[in-house]
N, C-alpha and C positions, 0 to 999 in steps of 0.2 A: 701226336705231339707231346702230350702229357707223359706218356711212357718214356720217351726218349729223354726228356728233361729230368725225370725222376731217376732214371738209370745213371745219367750223367752226375747228378748230385750224390748218389750213393757211391759211385766210383770215386769222386773227389773226396768224399768223407773217408773212405777206406784208405786211399793213398795218403791223405794228409795225416791220418792217425799213425802211420808207420814211418813218417819222415821226421819232422821236427816241429817245435813250437811255432816257428815262423810260418811254415807251410800250413799248419792248422789255422793260424790266425788270418791267413790270406783269404780264406773262404767264408769267414764269419763277418756278419754285419758290424761296422765300426762301433756302433752304440754298445754292442755286446762285448766287443774287444776291450772296451774301457772298464767294464764291470767284472770280468771273469779272470780268475787266475788260470794259468796254463793247465794245471791239474784238473780244475773243475770243468774247464772247457773240454778236456780229453774225456772225462767221465760222461759228459752230455753227448758228445759225438759217438762214443761207444754205444750208448743206449739208443741213439737214433739209428745207427746202422743195424743194431739187433732188431729194432722195431720194423725195419724195412726188409728183413730177410725174406727170401722167396719161400722158404719152408715155414709153415705156421708153427711147427714144433720148435723152431729156433728162435721164435719171437718171445720176448719177455712177457710175463703177466703184468697186469695193471699194477699190482702190488710191487713187483720188481721195478717197474718204471718209477713209481712214486718214491720208493726207497732210494734208488740211485739219484733222483733229482734232489731229494733232501740231503743226501750225502754230498752231492756236488755243491749245494748251498753252504753246507757246513765247512767244506774245504775252502770255498771262496771266503767265507767269514774269517776263518783262521788265518788265511794268507793276508787279509786286510789288517788284522791286529798284530801280526808279526813284524 
């Protein structure tokens, strides 16, 4: 059961990243929707899909994950002040 749900989530993430901002926001918790800019949400989704790659070599390092999350936070903050 867990594998099927995880695969479904990964598939939804991948599809929503290639469509548009509305599709991306439809799979996100409403509390997060209020706090994130479209660009920061896209960055977080990209890192999530990379973390869930089947091939370990395609997964990011912990440093890459942290860097991308910090970058997403900076993007969010800059969109708030604009």
